[in-house]
GUVO-972272 format. One line per 4 residues: number of its first residue (from 0); their letters; for each residue y, x, z of C-alpha. Coordinates in nm, 2 decimals. Layout:
% GUVO-972272
NUM	a	Y,X,Z  ... $
This chain:
% GUVO-972272
0	ylar	-2.43,6.27,0.02  -2.36,5.90,-0.03  -2.51,5.84,-0.36  -2.85,6.00,-0.23 $
4	anar	-2.86,5.80,0.09  -2.79,5.47,-0.14  -3.09,5.62,-0.38  -3.30,5.65,-0.09 $
8	rtag	-3.25,5.30,0.05  -3.29,5.15,-0.36  -3.55,5.35,-0.55  -3.84,5.23,-0.38 $
12	ehgk	-4.20,5.39,-0.43  -4.16,5.39,-0.81  -3.87,5.63,-0.77  -3.94,5.83,-0.45 $
16	ryps	-3.80,6.17,-0.62  -3.48,6.04,-0.78  -3.29,6.10,-0.47  -3.36,6.44,-0.45 $
20	sita	-3.23,6.47,-0.82  -2.88,6.42,-0.72  -2.67,6.72,-0.67  -2.31,6.80,-0.65 $
24	emnp	-2.07,7.08,-0.76  -1.72,7.16,-0.77  -1.55,7.37,-1.05  -1.25,7.57,-0.97 $
28	grgl	-1.09,7.66,-1.29  -0.74,7.75,-1.44  -0.55,7.45,-1.59  -0.18,7.39,-1.77 $
32	fgnt	0.00,7.39,-1.44  -0.26,7.64,-1.24  -0.54,7.63,-1.05  -0.73,7.34,-1.05 $
36	isge	-1.06,7.16,-0.92  -1.29,6.92,-1.05  -1.61,6.81,-0.91  -1.94,6.61,-1.04 $
40	ygpe	-2.24,6.48,-0.90  -2.50,6.27,-1.01  -2.88,6.33,-1.11  -3.00,6.63,-1.26 $
44	iarp	-3.22,6.58,-1.55  -3.41,6.90,-1.48  -3.50,6.77,-1.15  -3.83,6.51,-1.12 $
48	qggm	-3.70,6.18,-1.22  -3.35,6.29,-1.26  -3.36,6.18,-1.61  -3.46,5.79,-1.56 $
52	sfey	-3.25,5.50,-1.58  -3.21,5.41,-1.23  -2.82,5.38,-1.24  -2.80,5.15,-1.52 $
56	gsrn	-3.18,4.99,-1.50  -3.44,4.94,-1.81  -3.59,4.63,-1.96  -3.84,4.70,-1.63 $
60	qpph	-3.58,4.72,-1.35  -3.23,4.62,-1.27  -2.96,4.84,-1.23  -2.94,5.03,-0.89 $
64	ldla	-2.57,5.14,-0.93  -2.63,5.38,-0.66  -2.34,5.65,-0.81  -2.11,5.34,-0.88 $
68	rsad	-2.15,5.22,-0.53  -2.12,5.59,-0.38  -1.80,5.65,-0.62  -1.64,5.35,-0.45 $
72	vvgp	-1.61,5.56,-0.11  -1.60,5.86,-0.24  -1.31,5.82,-0.50  -1.06,5.69,-0.23 $
76	afar	-1.17,5.93,0.06  -1.11,6.20,-0.17  -0.77,6.08,-0.28  -0.64,6.04,0.08 $
80	svsd	-0.78,6.40,0.15  -0.55,6.54,-0.12  -0.27,6.34,0.01  -0.27,6.46,0.34 $
84	qide	-0.32,6.84,0.22  0.01,6.80,0.02  0.20,6.63,0.32  0.11,6.93,0.54 $
88	wfw	0.26,7.18,0.26  0.58,6.99,0.32  0.59,6.84,0.67 $
């Protein structure tokens, strides 16, 4: 989990439980054109410090942007994986 690693680096002592609040899940389903899959990750509010404003900051701290920084890596990597899989189907 890249977001969790970012959170460990930026949270400091005041947010020591925040990284463990970050979870991920994949959601298969049925879409208009057949099977679909979606995923999400981020802090789970039910976990300790999961509802705190570390990502966007507050009046007491600047934004940490742990999820945004991880999305810069995860998004393109996921797109490459999908493209590679589609290539394997046809070539």
